[in-house]
PDB file of N, CA, C and O in Angstrom:
ATOM      1  N   MET A   1      43.864  31.001 -23.186  1.00  0.00           N
ATOM      2  CA  MET A   1      43.084  29.898 -22.670  1.00  0.00           C
ATOM      3  C   MET A   1      41.629  30.335 -22.544  1.00  0.00           C
ATOM      4  O   MET A   1      41.339  31.379 -21.959  1.00  0.00           O
ATOM      5  N   LYS A   2      40.719  29.540 -23.091  1.00  0.00           N
ATOM      6  CA  LYS A   2      39.307  29.860 -23.029  1.00  0.00           C
ATOM      7  C   LYS A   2      38.687  29.188 -21.795  1.00  0.00           C
ATOM      8  O   LYS A   2      38.891  27.994 -21.578  1.00  0.00           O
ATOM      9  N   LEU A   3      37.941  29.936 -20.999  1.00  0.00           N
ATOM     10  CA  LEU A   3      37.280  29.389 -19.820  1.00  0.00           C
ATOM     11  C   LEU A   3      35.935  28.798 -20.205  1.00  0.00           C
ATOM     12  O   LEU A   3      35.290  29.254 -21.149  1.00  0.00           O
ATOM     13  N   MET A   4      35.522  27.784 -19.469  1.00  0.00           N
ATOM     14  CA  MET A   4      34.209  27.183 -19.712  1.00  0.00           C
ATOM     15  C   MET A   4      33.117  28.101 -19.181  1.00  0.00           C
ATOM     16  O   MET A   4      33.328  28.824 -18.207  1.00  0.00           O
ATOM     17  N   SER A   5      31.961  28.073 -19.815  1.00  0.00           N
ATOM     18  CA  SER A   5      30.834  28.841 -19.302  1.00  0.00           C
ATOM     19  C   SER A   5      30.359  28.202 -18.005  1.00  0.00           C
ATOM     20  O   SER A   5      30.672  27.044 -17.726  1.00  0.00           O
ATOM     21  N   SER A   6      29.607  28.954 -17.217  1.00  0.00           N
ATOM     22  CA  SER A   6      29.145  28.429 -15.930  1.00  0.00           C
ATOM     23  C   SER A   6      28.226  27.229 -16.117  1.00  0.00           C
ATOM     24  O   SER A   6      28.257  26.308 -15.301  1.00  0.00           O
ATOM     25  N   SER A   7      27.410  27.215 -17.165  1.00  0.00           N
ATOM     26  CA  SER A   7      26.525  26.067 -17.390  1.00  0.00           C
ATOM     27  C   SER A   7      27.325  24.833 -17.792  1.00  0.00           C
ATOM     28  O   SER A   7      26.998  23.718 -17.385  1.00  0.00           O
ATOM     29  N   THR A   8      28.366  25.029 -18.586  1.00  0.00           N
ATOM     30  CA  THR A   8      29.222  23.901 -18.966  1.00  0.00           C
ATOM     31  C   THR A   8      29.952  23.366 -17.741  1.00  0.00           C
ATOM     32  O   THR A   8      30.083  22.153 -17.579  1.00  0.00           O
ATOM     33  N   THR A   9      30.416  24.238 -16.901  1.00  0.00           N
ATOM     34  CA  THR A   9      31.095  23.835 -15.678  1.00  0.00           C
ATOM     35  C   THR A   9      30.150  23.064 -14.771  1.00  0.00           C
ATOM     36  O   THR A   9      30.541  22.054 -14.187  1.00  0.00           O
ATOM     37  N   LEU A  10      28.919  23.524 -14.645  1.00  0.00           N
ATOM     38  CA  LEU A  10      27.928  22.853 -13.809  1.00  0.00           C
ATOM     39  C   LEU A  10      27.640  21.454 -14.333  1.00  0.00           C
ATOM     40  O   LEU A  10      27.591  20.502 -13.554  1.00  0.00           O
ATOM     41  N   VAL A  11      27.451  21.315 -15.625  1.00  0.00           N
ATOM     42  CA  VAL A  11      27.204  19.998 -16.222  1.00  0.00           C
ATOM     43  C   VAL A  11      28.388  19.080 -15.972  1.00  0.00           C
ATOM     44  O   VAL A  11      28.204  17.916 -15.615  1.00  0.00           O
ATOM     45  N   PHE A  12      29.584  19.582 -16.151  1.00  0.00           N
ATOM     46  CA  PHE A  12      30.792  18.787 -15.912  1.00  0.00           C
ATOM     47  C   PHE A  12      30.839  18.306 -14.463  1.00  0.00           C
ATOM     48  O   PHE A  12      31.123  17.135 -14.211  1.00  0.00           O
ATOM     49  N   LEU A  13      30.565  19.195 -13.512  1.00  0.00           N
ATOM     50  CA  LEU A  13      30.607  18.819 -12.101  1.00  0.00           C
ATOM     51  C   LEU A  13      29.522  17.804 -11.751  1.00  0.00           C
ATOM     52  O   LEU A  13      29.761  16.895 -10.957  1.00  0.00           O
ATOM     53  N   LEU A  14      28.335  17.948 -12.334  1.00  0.00           N
ATOM     54  CA  LEU A  14      27.256  16.980 -12.093  1.00  0.00           C
ATOM     55  C   LEU A  14      27.617  15.604 -12.643  1.00  0.00           C
ATOM     56  O   LEU A  14      27.347  14.588 -12.001  1.00  0.00           O
ATOM     57  N   LEU A  15      28.219  15.566 -13.816  1.00  0.00           N
ATOM     58  CA  LEU A  15      28.655  14.289 -14.385  1.00  0.00           C
ATOM     59  C   LEU A  15      29.739  13.649 -13.534  1.00  0.00           C
ATOM     60  O   LEU A  15      29.740  12.434 -13.335  1.00  0.00           O
ATOM     61  N   LEU A  16      30.646  14.445 -13.039  1.00  0.00           N
ATOM     62  CA  LEU A  16      31.709  13.950 -12.173  1.00  0.00           C
ATOM     63  C   LEU A  16      31.131  13.378 -10.878  1.00  0.00           C
ATOM     64  O   LEU A  16      31.551  12.313 -10.425  1.00  0.00           O
ATOM     65  N   LEU A  17      30.174  14.078 -10.291  1.00  0.00           N
ATOM     66  CA  LEU A  17      29.526  13.625  -9.071  1.00  0.00           C
ATOM     67  C   LEU A  17      28.770  12.317  -9.310  1.00  0.00           C
ATOM     68  O   LEU A  17      28.856  11.400  -8.494  1.00  0.00           O
ATOM     69  N   ALA A  18      28.039  12.221 -10.405  1.00  0.00           N
ATOM     70  CA  ALA A  18      27.293  11.009 -10.735  1.00  0.00           C
ATOM     71  C   ALA A  18      28.237   9.833 -10.920  1.00  0.00           C
ATOM     72  O   ALA A  18      27.945   8.726 -10.469  1.00  0.00           O
ATOM     73  N   SER A  19      29.351  10.061 -11.570  1.00  0.00           N
ATOM     74  CA  SER A  19      30.334   9.008 -11.781  1.00  0.00           C
ATOM     75  C   SER A  19      30.897   8.535 -10.449  1.00  0.00           C
ATOM     76  O   SER A  19      31.063   7.334 -10.239  1.00  0.00           O
ATOM     77  N   SER A  20      31.188   9.454  -9.561  1.00  0.00           N
ATOM     78  CA  SER A  20      31.713   9.112  -8.244  1.00  0.00           C
ATOM     79  C   SER A  20      30.701   8.297  -7.456  1.00  0.00           C
ATOM     80  O   SER A  20      31.069   7.324  -6.798  1.00  0.00           O
ATOM     81  N   PHE A  21      29.418   8.685  -7.515  1.00  0.00           N
ATOM     82  CA  PHE A  21      28.373   7.961  -6.805  1.00  0.00           C
ATOM     83  C   PHE A  21      28.250   6.534  -7.327  1.00  0.00           C
ATOM     84  O   PHE A  21      28.138   5.593  -6.542  1.00  0.00           O
ATOM     85  N   ARG A  22      28.270   6.369  -8.657  1.00  0.00           N
ATOM     86  CA  ARG A  22      28.165   5.028  -9.237  1.00  0.00           C
ATOM     87  C   ARG A  22      29.334   4.164  -8.786  1.00  0.00           C
ATOM     88  O   ARG A  22      29.153   2.980  -8.505  1.00  0.00           O
ATOM     89  N   HIS A  23      30.536   4.742  -8.713  1.00  0.00           N
ATOM     90  CA  HIS A  23      31.707   3.981  -8.275  1.00  0.00           C
ATOM     91  C   HIS A  23      31.543   3.545  -6.827  1.00  0.00           C
ATOM     92  O   HIS A  23      31.827   2.394  -6.498  1.00  0.00           O
ATOM     93  N   GLU A  24      31.085   4.452  -5.946  1.00  0.00           N
ATOM     94  CA  GLU A  24      30.900   4.099  -4.537  1.00  0.00           C
ATOM     95  C   GLU A  24      29.829   3.034  -4.381  1.00  0.00           C
ATOM     96  O   GLU A  24      30.002   2.098  -3.600  1.00  0.00           O
ATOM     97  N   ALA A  25      28.731   3.158  -5.106  1.00  0.00           N
ATOM     98  CA  ALA A  25      27.659   2.171  -5.024  1.00  0.00           C
ATOM     99  C   ALA A  25      28.146   0.820  -5.525  1.00  0.00           C
ATOM    100  O   ALA A  25      27.819  -0.216  -4.947  1.00  0.00           O
ATOM    101  N   SER A  26      28.922   0.830  -6.593  1.00  0.00           N
ATOM    102  CA  SER A  26      29.456  -0.411  -7.141  1.00  0.00           C
ATOM    103  C   SER A  26      30.409  -1.063  -6.143  1.00  0.00           C
ATOM    104  O   SER A  26      30.361  -2.277  -5.949  1.00  0.00           O
ATOM    105  N   ALA A  27      31.275  -0.272  -5.506  1.00  0.00           N
ATOM    106  CA  ALA A  27      32.208  -0.810  -4.525  1.00  0.00           C
ATOM    107  C   ALA A  27      31.454  -1.389  -3.334  1.00  0.00           C
ATOM    108  O   ALA A  27      31.812  -2.457  -2.839  1.00  0.00           O
ATOM    109  N   ALA A  28      30.416  -0.700  -2.870  1.00  0.00           N
ATOM    110  CA  ALA A  28      29.623  -1.195  -1.745  1.00  0.00           C
ATOM    111  C   ALA A  28      28.937  -2.496  -2.126  1.00  0.00           C
ATOM    112  O   ALA A  28      28.871  -3.426  -1.322  1.00  0.00           O
ATOM    113  N   SER A  29      28.430  -2.566  -3.337  1.00  0.00           N
ATOM    114  CA  SER A  29      27.756  -3.773  -3.804  1.00  0.00           C
ATOM    115  C   SER A  29      28.723  -4.947  -3.851  1.00  0.00           C
ATOM    116  O   SER A  29      28.363  -6.060  -3.468  1.00  0.00           O
ATOM    117  N   GLU A  30      29.938  -4.715  -4.313  1.00  0.00           N
ATOM    118  CA  GLU A  30      30.943  -5.778  -4.374  1.00  0.00           C
ATOM    119  C   GLU A  30      31.302  -6.275  -2.981  1.00  0.00           C
ATOM    120  O   GLU A  30      31.459  -7.480  -2.783  1.00  0.00           O
ATOM    121  N   VAL A  31      31.435  -5.373  -2.012  1.00  0.00           N
ATOM    122  CA  VAL A  31      31.754  -5.762  -0.641  1.00  0.00           C
ATOM    123  C   VAL A  31      30.614  -6.596  -0.067  1.00  0.00           C
ATOM    124  O   VAL A  31      30.852  -7.640   0.541  1.00  0.00           O
ATOM    125  N   CYS A  32      29.376  -6.141  -0.258  1.00  0.00           N
ATOM    126  CA  CYS A  32      28.223  -6.882   0.248  1.00  0.00           C
ATOM    127  C   CYS A  32      28.143  -8.265  -0.387  1.00  0.00           C
ATOM    128  O   CYS A  32      27.862  -9.249   0.298  1.00  0.00           O
ATOM    129  N   HIS A  33      28.387  -8.344  -1.676  1.00  0.00           N
ATOM    130  CA  HIS A  33      28.330  -9.632  -2.369  1.00  0.00           C
ATOM    131  C   HIS A  33      29.384 -10.585  -1.832  1.00  0.00           C
ATOM    132  O   HIS A  33      29.094 -11.759  -1.600  1.00  0.00           O
ATOM    133  N   SER A  34      30.604 -10.098  -1.631  1.00  0.00           N
ATOM    134  CA  SER A  34      31.673 -10.983  -1.170  1.00  0.00           C
ATOM    135  C   SER A  34      31.454 -11.418   0.282  1.00  0.00           C
ATOM    136  O   SER A  34      31.795 -12.545   0.641  1.00  0.00           O
ATOM    137  N   LYS A  35      30.898 -10.551   1.111  1.00  0.00           N
ATOM    138  CA  LYS A  35      30.643 -10.909   2.512  1.00  0.00           C
ATOM    139  C   LYS A  35      29.414 -11.799   2.653  1.00  0.00           C
ATOM    140  O   LYS A  35      29.412 -12.727   3.461  1.00  0.00           O
ATOM    141  N   CYS A  36      28.361 -11.522   1.870  1.00  0.00           N
ATOM    142  CA  CYS A  36      27.085 -12.234   2.018  1.00  0.00           C
ATOM    143  C   CYS A  36      26.995 -13.501   1.182  1.00  0.00           C
ATOM    144  O   CYS A  36      26.219 -14.399   1.508  1.00  0.00           O
ATOM    145  N   LYS A  37      27.769 -13.588   0.119  1.00  0.00           N
ATOM    146  CA  LYS A  37      27.745 -14.727  -0.796  1.00  0.00           C
ATOM    147  C   LYS A  37      26.389 -14.914  -1.476  1.00  0.00           C
ATOM    148  O   LYS A  37      26.067 -16.013  -1.930  1.00  0.00           O
ATOM    149  N   CYS A  38      25.605 -13.857  -1.546  1.00  0.00           N
ATOM    150  CA  CYS A  38      24.348 -13.889  -2.289  1.00  0.00           C
ATOM    151  C   CYS A  38      24.008 -12.468  -2.710  1.00  0.00           C
ATOM    152  O   CYS A  38      24.517 -11.499  -2.148  1.00  0.00           O
ATOM    153  N   VAL A  39      23.138 -12.362  -3.709  1.00  0.00           N
ATOM    154  CA  VAL A  39      22.706 -11.065  -4.211  1.00  0.00           C
ATOM    155  C   VAL A  39      21.210 -11.139  -4.456  1.00  0.00           C
ATOM    156  O   VAL A  39      20.748 -12.046  -5.148  1.00  0.00           O
ATOM    157  N   PRO A  40      20.434 -10.202  -3.903  1.00  0.00           N
ATOM    158  CA  PRO A  40      18.997 -10.208  -4.171  1.00  0.00           C
ATOM    159  C   PRO A  40      18.709  -9.968  -5.650  1.00  0.00           C
ATOM    160  O   PRO A  40      19.466  -9.272  -6.326  1.00  0.00           O
ATOM    161  N   SER A  41      17.621 -10.543  -6.151  1.00  0.00           N
ATOM    162  CA  SER A  41      17.270 -10.361  -7.557  1.00  0.00           C
ATOM    163  C   SER A  41      16.684  -8.969  -7.788  1.00  0.00           C
ATOM    164  O   SER A  41      16.247  -8.309  -6.846  1.00  0.00           O
ATOM    165  N   GLY A  42      16.678  -8.537  -9.026  1.00  0.00           N
ATOM    166  CA  GLY A  42      16.109  -7.242  -9.372  1.00  0.00           C
ATOM    167  C   GLY A  42      17.031  -6.099  -9.015  1.00  0.00           C
ATOM    168  O   GLY A  42      18.204  -6.294  -8.697  1.00  0.00           O
ATOM    169  N   THR A  43      16.470  -4.889  -9.073  1.00  0.00           N
ATOM    170  CA  THR A  43      17.280  -3.702  -8.810  1.00  0.00           C
ATOM    171  C   THR A  43      16.941  -3.039  -7.486  1.00  0.00           C
ATOM    172  O   THR A  43      17.704  -2.201  -7.008  1.00  0.00           O
ATOM    173  N   TYR A  44      15.801  -3.399  -6.876  1.00  0.00           N
ATOM    174  CA  TYR A  44      15.414  -2.739  -5.630  1.00  0.00           C
ATOM    175  C   TYR A  44      14.310  -3.532  -4.938  1.00  0.00           C
ATOM    176  O   TYR A  44      13.426  -4.090  -5.588  1.00  0.00           O
ATOM    177  N   GLY A  45      14.376  -3.572  -3.609  1.00  0.00           N
ATOM    178  CA  GLY A  45      13.254  -4.071  -2.830  1.00  0.00           C
ATOM    179  C   GLY A  45      13.190  -5.560  -2.592  1.00  0.00           C
ATOM    180  O   GLY A  45      12.179  -6.032  -2.072  1.00  0.00           O
ATOM    181  N   ASN A  46      14.199  -6.326  -2.938  1.00  0.00           N
ATOM    182  CA  ASN A  46      14.151  -7.771  -2.753  1.00  0.00           C
ATOM    183  C   ASN A  46      15.165  -8.264  -1.716  1.00  0.00           C
ATOM    184  O   ASN A  46      15.635  -9.399  -1.805  1.00  0.00           O
ATOM    185  N   LYS A  47      15.498  -7.437  -0.754  1.00  0.00           N
ATOM    186  CA  LYS A  47      16.532  -7.791   0.214  1.00  0.00           C
ATOM    187  C   LYS A  47      16.157  -8.979   1.097  1.00  0.00           C
ATOM    188  O   LYS A  47      17.037  -9.589   1.704  1.00  0.00           O
ATOM    189  N   ASP A  48      14.859  -9.322   1.184  1.00  0.00           N
ATOM    190  CA  ASP A  48      14.462 -10.478   1.979  1.00  0.00           C
ATOM    191  C   ASP A  48      14.982 -11.785   1.377  1.00  0.00           C
ATOM    192  O   ASP A  48      15.078 -12.793   2.077  1.00  0.00           O
ATOM    193  N   GLU A  49      15.315 -11.772   0.100  1.00  0.00           N
ATOM    194  CA  GLU A  49      15.883 -12.956  -0.542  1.00  0.00           C
ATOM    195  C   GLU A  49      17.281 -13.248  -0.004  1.00  0.00           C
ATOM    196  O   GLU A  49      17.754 -14.382  -0.086  1.00  0.00           O
ATOM    197  N   CYS A  50      17.931 -12.251   0.533  1.00  0.00           N
ATOM    198  CA  CYS A  50      19.297 -12.398   1.036  1.00  0.00           C
ATOM    199  C   CYS A  50      19.376 -11.689   2.392  1.00  0.00           C
ATOM    200  O   CYS A  50      19.697 -10.502   2.443  1.00  0.00           O
ATOM    201  N   PRO A  51      19.087 -12.398   3.492  1.00  0.00           N
ATOM    202  CA  PRO A  51      19.038 -11.768   4.815  1.00  0.00           C
ATOM    203  C   PRO A  51      20.320 -11.013   5.189  1.00  0.00           C
ATOM    204  O   PRO A  51      20.263 -10.015   5.907  1.00  0.00           O
ATOM    205  N   CYS A  52      21.450 -11.479   4.715  1.00  0.00           N
ATOM    206  CA  CYS A  52      22.709 -10.784   5.015  1.00  0.00           C
ATOM    207  C   CYS A  52      22.677  -9.368   4.457  1.00  0.00           C
ATOM    208  O   CYS A  52      23.092  -8.430   5.139  1.00  0.00           O
ATOM    209  N   TYR A  53      22.187  -9.194   3.219  1.00  0.00           N
ATOM    210  CA  TYR A  53      22.047  -7.868   2.631  1.00  0.00           C
ATOM    211  C   TYR A  53      21.120  -7.011   3.473  1.00  0.00           C
ATOM    212  O   TYR A  53      21.413  -5.851   3.762  1.00  0.00           O
ATOM    213  N   ARG A  54      20.004  -7.599   3.860  1.00  0.00           N
ATOM    214  CA  ARG A  54      18.990  -6.869   4.615  1.00  0.00           C
ATOM    215  C   ARG A  54      19.512  -6.443   5.991  1.00  0.00           C
ATOM    216  O   ARG A  54      19.214  -5.343   6.455  1.00  0.00           O
ATOM    217  N   ASP A  55      20.283  -7.304   6.634  1.00  0.00           N
ATOM    218  CA  ASP A  55      20.673  -7.080   8.026  1.00  0.00           C
ATOM    219  C   ASP A  55      21.962  -6.295   8.217  1.00  0.00           C
ATOM    220  O   ASP A  55      22.262  -5.882   9.337  1.00  0.00           O
ATOM    221  N   ARG A  56      22.733  -6.078   7.154  1.00  0.00           N
ATOM    222  CA  ARG A  56      23.983  -5.299   7.278  1.00  0.00           C
ATOM    223  C   ARG A  56      23.648  -3.817   7.361  1.00  0.00           C
ATOM    224  O   ARG A  56      23.193  -3.223   6.383  1.00  0.00           O
ATOM    225  N   VAL A  57      23.872  -3.216   8.534  1.00  0.00           N
ATOM    226  CA  VAL A  57      23.579  -1.801   8.737  1.00  0.00           C
ATOM    227  C   VAL A  57      24.781  -1.097   9.350  1.00  0.00           C
ATOM    228  O   VAL A  57      25.627  -1.724   9.988  1.00  0.00           O
ATOM    229  N   ASN A  58      24.844   0.212   9.148  1.00  0.00           N
ATOM    230  CA  ASN A  58      25.919   1.002   9.743  1.00  0.00           C
ATOM    231  C   ASN A  58      25.525   1.448  11.153  1.00  0.00           C
ATOM    232  O   ASN A  58      24.475   1.046  11.654  1.00  0.00           O
ATOM    233  N   SER A  59      26.337   2.256  11.783  1.00  0.00           N
ATOM    234  CA  SER A  59      26.076   2.697  13.162  1.00  0.00           C
ATOM    235  C   SER A  59      24.833   3.578  13.273  1.00  0.00           C
ATOM    236  O   SER A  59      24.303   3.766  14.368  1.00  0.00           O
ATOM    237  N   LYS A  60      24.363   4.119  12.146  1.00  0.00           N
ATOM    238  CA  LYS A  60      23.158   4.951  12.153  1.00  0.00           C
ATOM    239  C   LYS A  60      21.908   4.127  11.828  1.00  0.00           C
ATOM    240  O   LYS A  60      20.808   4.675  11.758  1.00  0.00           O
ATOM    241  N   GLY A  61      22.069   2.825  11.633  1.00  0.00           N
ATOM    242  CA  GLY A  61      20.938   1.967  11.322  1.00  0.00           C
ATOM    243  C   GLY A  61      20.547   1.951   9.861  1.00  0.00           C
ATOM    244  O   GLY A  61      19.508   1.396   9.505  1.00  0.00           O
ATOM    245  N   GLN A  62      21.368   2.554   9.003  1.00  0.00           N
ATOM    246  CA  GLN A  62      21.094   2.589   7.562  1.00  0.00           C
ATOM    247  C   GLN A  62      21.742   1.391   6.897  1.00  0.00           C
ATOM    248  O   GLN A  62      22.786   0.917   7.343  1.00  0.00           O
ATOM    249  N   SER A  63      21.132   0.904   5.840  1.00  0.00           N
ATOM    250  CA  SER A  63      21.642  -0.251   5.136  1.00  0.00           C
ATOM    251  C   SER A  63      23.024   0.028   4.549  1.00  0.00           C
ATOM    252  O   SER A  63      23.268   1.092   3.979  1.00  0.00           O
ATOM    253  N   LYS A  64      23.927  -0.948   4.698  1.00  0.00           N
ATOM    254  CA  LYS A  64      25.247  -0.829   4.094  1.00  0.00           C
ATOM    255  C   LYS A  64      25.233  -1.282   2.646  1.00  0.00           C
ATOM    256  O   LYS A  64      26.079  -0.872   1.852  1.00  0.00           O
ATOM    257  N   CYS A  65      24.273  -2.125   2.305  1.00  0.00           N
ATOM    258  CA  CYS A  65      24.212  -2.699   0.971  1.00  0.00           C
ATOM    259  C   CYS A  65      23.187  -1.993   0.108  1.00  0.00           C
ATOM    260  O   CYS A  65      22.058  -1.764   0.542  1.00  0.00           O
ATOM    261  N   PRO A  66      23.571  -1.648  -1.105  1.00  0.00           N
ATOM    262  CA  PRO A  66      22.645  -0.923  -1.984  1.00  0.00           C
ATOM    263  C   PRO A  66      21.510  -1.799  -2.476  1.00  0.00           C
ATOM    264  O   PRO A  66      20.650  -1.333  -3.223  1.00  0.00           O
TER     265      PRO A  66
END
């Protein structure tokens, strides 16, 4: 059995982490959409278009919606 080099292993782990992050962000976005019934336009910074998105925060005061 041939082992992967450390750089190959690092790239693999980074890709795995990125994939996991995208899945979590997508799941959070779906929850926010279903609860708020609206989605702000664009990719960032338009949360005022949908007050529910803007106002949903966790116990630390951070936004729940991406």
